[in-house]
C-alpha positions as CSV (number, residue, x, y, z in Angstrom):
1,M,-12.7,-0.6,12.7
2,G,-10.1,1.2,14.8
3,I,-7.3,-0.1,16.9
4,S,-7.8,0.1,20.7
5,A,-5.2,-0.1,23.4
6,S,-6.2,-3.6,24.0
7,D,-5.2,-4.5,20.4
8,V,-1.5,-3.4,21.1
9,I,0.3,-6.4,22.4
10,P,4.0,-6.9,23.4
11,L,5.8,-9.6,21.4
12,S,6.4,-11.6,24.7
13,H,2.6,-11.6,25.3
14,A,1.9,-12.6,21.7
15,R,4.3,-15.5,21.9
16,A,2.7,-16.8,25.1
17,N,-0.9,-16.3,23.8
18,F,-0.8,-16.8,20.1
19,S,-3.6,-19.2,19.9
20,E,-5.9,-16.9,21.7
21,L,-4.8,-13.9,19.6
22,A,-5.3,-15.8,16.4
23,E,-8.9,-16.7,17.4
24,E,-9.5,-13.0,18.1
25,V,-8.1,-12.0,14.8
26,K,-10.2,-14.6,13.0
27,R,-13.3,-13.1,14.7
28,G,-12.4,-9.6,13.2
29,A,-9.9,-8.0,15.5
30,E,-6.6,-6.7,14.3
31,K,-3.6,-6.7,16.6
32,I,-0.4,-4.6,16.6
33,I,2.5,-6.5,18.1
34,T,5.2,-4.4,19.6
35,K,9.0,-5.0,20.2
36,N,10.9,-2.8,22.7
37,G,7.8,-0.6,23.0
38,E,7.5,0.2,19.2
39,S,5.2,-1.2,16.5
40,Y,6.8,-4.2,15.0
41,I,4.2,-6.2,13.1
42,A,0.4,-6.5,12.5
43,L,-1.7,-9.6,13.0
44,I,-4.7,-9.7,10.7
45,D,-7.0,-12.2,9.1
46,A,-5.7,-13.6,5.8
47,N,-8.9,-12.8,4.0
48,R,-8.7,-9.3,5.1
49,L,-5.1,-9.1,3.9
50,D,-6.2,-10.4,0.6
51,Y,-8.9,-7.6,0.6
52,Y,-6.4,-5.0,1.4
53,H,-4.2,-6.1,-1.5
54,Q,-7.2,-6.1,-3.8
55,L,-7.9,-2.5,-2.7
56,E,-4.4,-1.5,-3.5
57,R,-4.4,-3.0,-6.9
58,E,-7.6,-1.2,-7.7
59,R,-6.2,2.0,-6.5
60,I,-3.2,1.6,-8.8
61,H,-5.5,0.9,-11.7
62,L,-7.5,4.0,-11.1
63,L,-4.3,6.1,-10.9
64,L,-3.2,4.6,-14.2
65,I,-6.5,5.3,-15.9
66,D,-6.3,8.9,-14.6
67,E,-2.8,9.3,-15.9
68,A,-3.8,7.9,-19.4
69,S,-6.8,10.2,-19.4
70,K,-4.6,13.2,-18.7
71,G,-2.3,12.0,-21.5
72,L,-5.2,11.7,-23.9
73,D,-6.3,15.3,-23.0
74,D,-2.8,16.6,-23.7
75,V,-2.9,14.9,-27.2
76,A,-6.4,16.4,-27.8
77,A,-5.0,19.9,-26.8
78,G,-2.0,19.5,-29.0
79,K,0.5,19.3,-26.2
80,V,2.7,16.7,-27.8
81,K,6.3,16.4,-28.8
82,D,8.1,14.0,-31.1
83,A,9.4,11.0,-29.0
84,R,12.8,10.8,-30.5
85,S,13.4,14.6,-30.1
86,A,12.2,14.3,-26.3
87,I,14.6,11.4,-25.7
88,T,17.5,13.1,-27.3
89,A,17.0,16.2,-25.3
90,L,16.7,14.1,-22.0
91,K,19.9,12.3,-22.9
92,R,21.7,15.6,-23.5
93,R,20.5,17.0,-20.1
94,R,21.7,13.8,-18.3
95,G,25.0,14.0,-20.0
96,A,25.6,17.7,-19.1
């Protein structure tokens, strides 16, 4: 669902018509509230916000799984270093 020009609302209009805007949002609309002509906040349904947060958590989990898989591939390929030696080398570089 895209945002149309009618979904961009000045803050003063939002204040005056908040109940009506809330009902539109509850029916599925998303509103962009502007202040001084620039995007300020978004008004979306609470369930949709929960869904967006869930999607973001799932994306982070997929990225972590991908990074772990790459790490396991490196171990299988023998691309490993001793942890103590690597930490010591990092500390030396930071101190230099």
